C-alpha positions as CSV (number, residue, x, y, z in Angstrom):
1,M,247.7,203.2,157.0
2,D,248.3,204.7,154.0
3,E,246.4,207.1,152.0
4,R,245.0,204.5,149.6
5,E,244.3,201.8,152.9
6,L,242.8,204.5,154.6
7,L,240.3,205.1,151.7
8,S,239.8,201.7,151.3
9,A,238.9,201.2,155.3
10,A,236.6,204.1,154.9
11,R,234.5,203.1,151.7
12,R,233.2,199.7,153.7
13,Y,231.5,202.0,156.4
14,Q,229.7,203.7,153.0
15,G,226.6,201.7,153.5
16,G,226.1,202.2,157.0
17,A,226.7,206.0,156.6
18,V,224.6,206.2,153.7
19,A,221.5,204.4,155.3
20,F,222.1,206.3,158.8
21,L,222.2,209.5,156.3
22,Q,218.7,209.0,154.9
23,D,217.5,208.1,158.3
24,L,218.5,211.9,159.3
25,V,217.1,213.3,155.8
26,R,213.7,211.6,156.4
27,T,213.5,212.9,160.2
28,P,212.6,216.2,159.5
29,S,213.8,219.3,161.5
30,V,213.2,222.3,160.3
31,N,214.2,225.3,162.3
32,G,211.2,227.2,163.8
33,R,208.8,224.4,163.0
34,D,210.2,221.0,164.0
35,T,212.8,220.6,167.5
36,E,216.0,218.6,166.5
37,A,215.3,216.0,169.8
38,A,214.4,213.4,167.3
39,V,217.7,213.9,165.2
40,A,219.7,213.9,168.3
41,R,218.2,210.9,169.7
42,R,218.6,209.0,166.2
43,V,222.5,209.8,166.4
44,A,223.0,208.9,169.7
45,S,221.3,205.3,168.5
46,E,223.4,205.1,165.7
47,A,226.3,205.8,167.9
48,E,225.4,203.1,170.4
49,R,225.0,200.7,167.8
50,L,228.8,201.2,166.9
51,G,229.9,200.8,170.0
52,L,230.6,204.8,170.9
53,Q,229.6,206.9,173.8
54,A,226.9,209.3,173.1
55,R,225.0,212.0,175.5
56,L,222.1,214.5,175.3
57,V,223.4,218.3,176.3
58,A,220.9,221.0,176.4
59,A,220.5,224.3,177.4
60,D,216.7,223.7,176.3
61,P,215.7,220.0,176.8
62,K,213.2,220.2,174.0
63,R,216.5,220.8,171.8
64,P,219.1,218.6,172.9
65,N,222.6,219.2,171.7
66,V,224.2,215.4,171.0
67,L,227.7,214.6,171.8
68,V,229.4,211.4,170.6
69,E,233.3,211.1,172.3
70,L,236.2,209.2,171.4
71,G,239.2,208.9,173.9
72,G,239.8,210.6,177.1
73,G,243.0,212.1,176.5
74,V,244.1,216.1,176.9
75,G,245.0,216.6,173.1
76,G,241.4,217.2,171.4
77,F,239.7,217.5,168.2
78,A,236.3,218.7,167.5
79,L,233.8,217.9,164.5
80,V,230.8,220.0,164.4
81,A,227.8,220.1,162.4
82,H,224.2,221.2,162.9
83,L,221.0,219.2,163.5
84,D,218.6,221.8,162.0
85,T,217.5,222.7,158.8
86,V,215.8,225.4,157.0
87,E,212.3,225.2,155.4
88,E,212.0,222.8,152.3
89,G,209.6,225.1,150.7
90,E,206.7,223.6,148.0
91,G,207.3,220.0,147.9
92,E,206.2,219.4,144.5
93,D,208.8,222.1,143.1
94,W,211.5,219.3,144.3
95,S,212.5,216.7,141.6
96,H,212.6,214.6,144.3
97,P,210.5,214.4,147.7
98,P,212.3,216.8,150.0
99,F,212.3,214.4,152.8
100,A,212.5,211.1,150.8
101,A,216.4,210.9,151.1
102,E,216.4,209.2,147.4
103,I,219.0,208.3,145.9
104,H,219.6,208.9,141.9
105,D,222.5,208.9,140.1
106,G,224.9,209.1,143.0
107,H,222.9,211.8,144.5
108,L,221.2,211.5,147.6
109,Y,218.6,214.4,147.5
110,G,216.9,215.7,150.6
111,R,216.4,219.0,153.0
112,G,219.4,218.6,154.9
113,A,221.4,216.6,152.9
114,A,224.5,218.8,152.3
115,D,223.5,221.6,155.0
116,N,224.4,219.6,157.2
117,K,223.5,216.0,158.2
118,A,225.6,214.3,155.5
119,G,228.6,216.5,158.3
120,I,226.8,214.4,160.9
121,A,227.1,210.9,159.0
122,C,230.4,211.3,158.2
123,G,231.7,212.9,161.6
124,L,230.3,210.0,163.4
125,Y,231.9,206.9,161.1
126,T,235.7,209.1,161.2
127,L,235.0,208.1,165.0
128,A,234.6,204.8,164.3
129,L,237.4,204.6,162.0
130,L,239.6,205.8,164.1
131,R,238.6,203.7,166.8
132,D,238.7,200.1,164.6
133,H,241.7,201.0,163.3
134,G,243.6,202.2,166.2
135,L,244.9,205.3,164.4
136,L,244.8,207.6,167.7
137,D,246.3,206.7,171.2
138,L,243.1,207.0,172.7
139,S,244.4,207.7,176.4
140,A,246.3,210.8,175.1
141,A,243.8,212.0,172.6
142,R,240.0,213.0,172.6
143,V,237.6,213.5,169.5
144,V,234.1,214.6,169.9
145,L,231.4,215.0,166.9
146,A,229.1,217.5,168.2
147,G,225.5,217.5,166.5
148,V,224.2,221.2,167.7
149,V,221.0,222.9,167.8
150,D,219.2,226.0,166.4
151,E,222.4,227.0,163.9
152,E,219.9,228.0,160.9
153,S,217.9,230.7,163.3
154,G,221.2,233.3,162.4
155,A,224.4,231.5,163.5
156,N,224.2,233.2,167.1
157,S,222.1,230.8,169.1
158,P,222.5,230.8,172.7
159,L,221.2,226.7,172.9
160,G,223.9,225.1,170.5
161,A,227.5,225.5,169.4
162,R,227.8,228.4,172.1
163,Y,226.1,226.9,174.9
164,L,228.5,223.8,174.6
165,L,231.8,226.3,174.1
166,D,230.7,227.9,177.6
167,Q,230.1,224.7,179.1
168,G,233.4,224.0,178.3
169,L,232.3,220.9,176.4
170,L,234.2,221.0,173.3
171,D,237.9,222.1,174.1
172,A,240.2,221.2,171.5
173,S,243.1,222.2,169.5
174,G,241.6,222.1,166.4
175,A,237.8,221.5,164.8
176,I,236.1,221.0,161.3
177,Y,232.7,222.5,160.9
178,T,231.1,219.4,158.2
179,Y,229.7,221.8,155.7
180,A,229.3,219.9,152.3
181,S,232.4,222.0,150.5
182,D,234.9,221.4,147.6
183,K,236.9,224.1,149.2
184,I,239.1,224.3,152.4
185,R,237.1,227.3,154.0
186,I,239.1,228.9,156.5
187,G,236.9,231.7,157.7
188,H,234.0,233.5,156.7
189,R,232.6,237.2,156.5
190,G,230.9,238.7,159.6
191,V,226.9,239.4,159.6
192,L,224.9,242.4,160.9
193,R,221.2,242.3,160.6
194,L,219.3,245.2,161.5
195,R,215.9,246.2,161.5
196,L,214.3,249.2,160.7
197,H,211.1,250.2,162.2
198,A,209.2,253.2,160.5
199,T,206.6,255.2,162.1
200,G,204.4,258.0,160.1
201,E,200.6,258.7,160.1
202,A,197.9,256.2,159.3
203,V,194.5,257.8,157.5
204,H,191.8,256.6,155.3
205,S,192.8,256.8,151.6
206,G,189.7,258.2,150.9
207,R,189.4,261.1,153.1
208,K,190.2,264.7,151.5
209,A,192.8,265.4,154.1
210,W,195.3,262.6,152.3
211,H,194.7,263.6,149.0
212,Q,195.5,267.3,149.8
213,K,198.4,266.2,151.9
214,R,197.1,267.6,154.7
215,Q,197.2,264.6,156.8
216,G,198.7,261.1,156.5
217,L,202.2,260.0,156.0
218,N,202.6,256.7,154.3
219,A,205.6,254.8,156.2
220,G,205.2,251.6,153.5
221,A,206.0,254.1,150.7
222,A,208.5,256.4,152.5
223,L,210.3,253.0,153.9
224,M,210.6,251.9,150.8
225,A,212.5,255.3,149.3
226,V,214.9,254.6,152.2
227,A,215.1,251.1,151.2
228,L,216.0,251.9,147.4
229,A,218.8,254.5,149.0
230,I,220.3,252.0,151.1
231,D,220.5,249.4,148.5
232,E,222.5,251.8,146.4
233,V,225.4,252.2,149.6
234,E,228.8,251.1,148.9
235,I,231.3,250.3,151.6
236,P,234.8,250.6,151.0
237,T,236.7,247.3,151.5
238,S,240.4,246.4,151.5
239,P,240.8,243.3,149.9
240,H,241.8,239.9,151.6
241,P,243.8,237.4,149.9
242,A,240.9,234.8,151.7
243,F,238.0,236.5,150.5
244,E,238.9,236.8,146.6
245,G,235.7,238.3,145.1
246,L,234.2,239.7,148.1
247,G,233.8,242.6,149.9
248,C,231.4,244.1,152.1
249,T,227.6,244.0,150.8
250,V,224.8,245.9,151.9
251,T,221.2,244.3,151.1
252,V,217.7,245.2,152.0
253,T,215.7,241.7,152.8
254,G,212.0,242.7,153.3
255,L,209.7,244.9,153.5
256,R,206.3,244.7,155.3
257,F,203.4,246.9,157.0
258,G,202.7,246.9,160.6
259,P,200.9,245.0,162.1
260,D,198.4,247.7,163.0
261,N,197.5,248.6,159.3
262,G,198.4,245.3,157.7
263,V,197.2,245.5,154.2
264,V,194.1,246.9,154.7
265,S,192.4,248.3,151.7
266,G,191.7,251.7,152.5
267,V,194.1,252.6,154.7
268,V,197.7,254.7,154.6
269,P,199.8,252.4,156.9
270,G,201.3,254.1,159.8
271,R,204.0,251.8,160.1
272,A,206.5,249.5,158.1
273,E,209.3,247.3,158.7
274,A,212.4,246.4,156.7
275,G,215.5,244.4,157.0
276,I,219.2,245.0,156.1
277,D,221.7,242.3,155.6
278,I,225.0,243.4,155.7
279,R,228.3,241.2,155.5
280,L,231.7,242.4,156.9
281,M,235.0,241.3,155.8
282,P,237.6,240.5,158.1
283,G,239.4,243.3,160.2
284,Q,236.2,245.8,158.7
285,S,234.9,248.1,161.7
286,K,231.7,247.3,162.3
287,D,230.5,250.7,164.1
288,E,232.0,252.3,160.6
289,V,229.8,250.4,158.6
290,L,226.5,250.9,160.7
291,D,227.4,255.3,160.8
292,I,227.3,255.1,157.0
293,V,224.0,252.9,156.8
294,R,222.4,255.1,159.4
295,G,223.4,258.5,157.5
296,V,221.8,257.1,154.7
297,V,218.8,256.5,156.5
298,E,219.0,260.5,158.3
299,R,219.1,261.8,154.9
300,S,216.7,259.6,152.7
301,A,213.6,259.2,155.7
302,P,210.9,261.9,154.5
303,P,210.1,264.5,156.9
304,G,207.9,263.1,159.8
305,L,208.6,260.1,159.0
306,Q,210.5,258.2,162.4
307,V,212.8,255.3,161.7
308,V,214.5,253.3,164.4
309,T,217.4,251.1,163.4
310,D,217.8,247.6,165.7
311,V,220.5,245.4,165.1
312,T,219.8,241.9,165.6
313,V,222.5,239.6,164.3
314,D,225.7,240.7,165.1
315,I,228.5,238.1,164.0
316,P,231.9,239.0,163.5
317,A,234.1,237.8,160.4
318,A,236.7,235.4,161.5
319,V,239.6,233.3,159.4
320,I,242.7,231.6,160.7
321,P,246.1,232.0,158.7
322,A,246.2,230.2,155.1
323,D,249.0,228.4,156.2
324,H,247.8,227.3,159.7
325,R,249.3,223.4,160.1
326,L,245.5,222.5,160.3
327,V,245.0,224.2,156.6
328,E,248.1,222.4,155.1
329,T,247.2,219.1,156.9
330,A,243.7,219.8,155.1
331,K,245.6,220.0,152.1
332,R,247.9,217.1,151.8
333,W,244.8,214.9,152.7
334,T,242.2,216.5,150.0
335,Q,245.1,216.0,147.6
336,A,245.8,212.4,148.3
337,V,242.1,211.0,148.7
338,T,240.5,213.1,145.9
339,G,243.9,213.3,143.8
340,E,242.7,217.3,143.2
341,E,243.9,220.5,144.9
342,W,241.3,221.9,147.1
343,P,241.6,225.9,146.9
344,V,241.9,227.4,150.1
345,A,239.3,230.2,150.6
346,G,237.0,232.0,153.1
347,A,233.1,231.8,152.9
348,G,230.9,234.2,151.4
349,P,228.2,233.2,154.1
350,A,228.5,232.9,157.8
351,N,228.2,230.1,160.1
352,E,229.0,229.7,164.0
353,G,233.1,229.0,163.1
354,Y,233.3,232.6,164.6
355,M,232.4,231.0,167.9
356,F,235.3,228.4,167.8
357,I,238.0,230.6,166.5
358,G,236.9,233.1,168.9
359,A,237.7,230.6,171.7
360,G,240.8,229.6,170.4
361,I,240.1,226.7,168.7
362,P,241.8,226.4,165.0
363,T,238.7,225.5,162.9
364,L,237.9,224.9,159.0
365,C,234.5,226.7,158.6
366,G,233.5,224.0,156.1
367,F,235.1,221.2,154.9
368,G,233.3,218.1,153.9
369,P,231.4,216.1,151.2
370,Q,230.5,217.4,147.7
371,G,226.9,218.6,147.5
372,G,224.7,221.5,146.8
373,N,221.6,223.3,146.6
374,A,221.6,224.2,150.1
375,H,218.9,226.3,151.5
376,A,217.6,225.3,147.8
377,L,215.4,223.1,145.8
378,D,216.9,219.6,145.0
379,E,219.6,219.8,147.8
380,Y,221.8,216.9,147.6
381,V,224.9,215.0,148.5
382,V,227.2,212.8,146.1
383,V,227.0,209.5,147.8
384,E,230.7,208.6,147.0
385,S,232.0,211.7,148.6
386,L,231.1,210.4,152.0
387,P,233.8,207.8,152.2
388,Q,236.3,209.9,151.0
389,T,235.1,212.4,153.3
390,I,235.3,210.0,156.5
391,A,239.3,209.2,155.1
392,M,240.3,212.7,154.9
393,Y,238.6,213.4,158.3
394,A,240.3,210.5,160.0
395,G,243.7,211.2,158.3
396,I,243.4,214.9,159.4
397,I,242.9,214.3,163.2
398,R,245.3,211.5,163.3
399,D,247.9,213.8,161.7
400,Y,246.9,217.1,163.3
401,L,246.8,215.6,166.9
402,G,250.0,213.1,166.2
403,S,252.5,215.9,165.3
C-alpha cells in the first residue's frame, strides 16, 4: 500500500475509533480519585471485538495495565499510552462537560482526550489496520499496544510502564509514546522535584514575647524568603539542538503551613513546606544543580530555621539522535500523510519515554494526533487527525520493522 491507499484504509476505521475514544473519555480515570480498571477493561473489550488478543497485567490488581498484542515474532514495536488523567477542575468552567466527549466543529472535547486516550484509540486501530491489510509478517514481527497506569502521579510509578518493562513484556526495537502532538518528539527534559520541610518555633501571636521577638520563629514567612531566593536562581545550561529555547528552570511550586499549626488564627506557624520543580537538560549534572539549590537554601534561611530538603521525583533527561532511523521514518510519514514537514524537537515536559530509552528502546517521546489544552480546561483532540495518526503509525511500524 502506498501513502494514499494507507490513509484511505485508515479512514474506514474512523467511526469505530471515534466512538471508542468517546467511551474512554466518558469513563473517568482521574489519578488519585479513580482507578484505571474500567478503562483497561474497555480497551480489552474493544480489542476483543476487533479480534485482537488482550490481557490485563498488574502489579496492583486494582490498577491493571492492558496489553494488546499482534504477531508472535522476535522483532517488536510498542505503542504506549497511559490510562489515567489529571483532574478536570471545575466542570462548569468548561465549554463542554469534561466527561461528555462532545464533538463540536471537528474537535472532541474531554479530560484525557489528548492526554492520552486518543493515543489509545489510535494505537488499537493501528493494530487492526496492520493485521487486516497484511502489512507485516506476523510470524516475524510483534506489535504491542500498552495502556499503562499511574503516569500522571509523576511519570515515575512502579505500577505501569516500569513494571511492564521490568517483567520483559515490552521488549521492542522501537516505540512511540502516543501523546497528541504536531512535532516528532525525540526526548524530554529531566525532572527533579524537591520538598522543603522548614521548622521554626510556634507561639501565640498575641504574646508579648512574640511582639518583642524573644520567642517564636514564623516558619511560613521564613520559608517564603527562602522560596523567593530560590525563584531567582539561574542555572547555567549548555544549549541542546533538540531543545531550542529551553534550559534548566527552577520553580517554587507551592507553600503550605504544617499540619500541627495549619492556618489557625492566632498561631505563629512552627512548620511549613514548599515544593521545588527543577527541569534538567540532557547531559546536565543533577548533583551540581542540587548543590546550587541547596546552597541557596542554606544562605537564605533565617537563623534558627531548620530546613530539610527531600528529593521526591528524580527523572533523567532522555533523547535519541535526531537522525535516528525511527525519526527519519516518522518524518517521511508525517510528510506523506499530512503534507507538512513536522519539526523534530525534544519536549519541555517530561514523560515515561526515559524508561524506554534507558532500556535501550529507541522511542519517540510524544507523537500522535492533533490536540491541545492537556491538563487545562477544554482539552480536545481533532477528530480528522485520528485516521491520519493511524495511517502514520501503521506506515512507520511497517517500514521500521521491515527495513
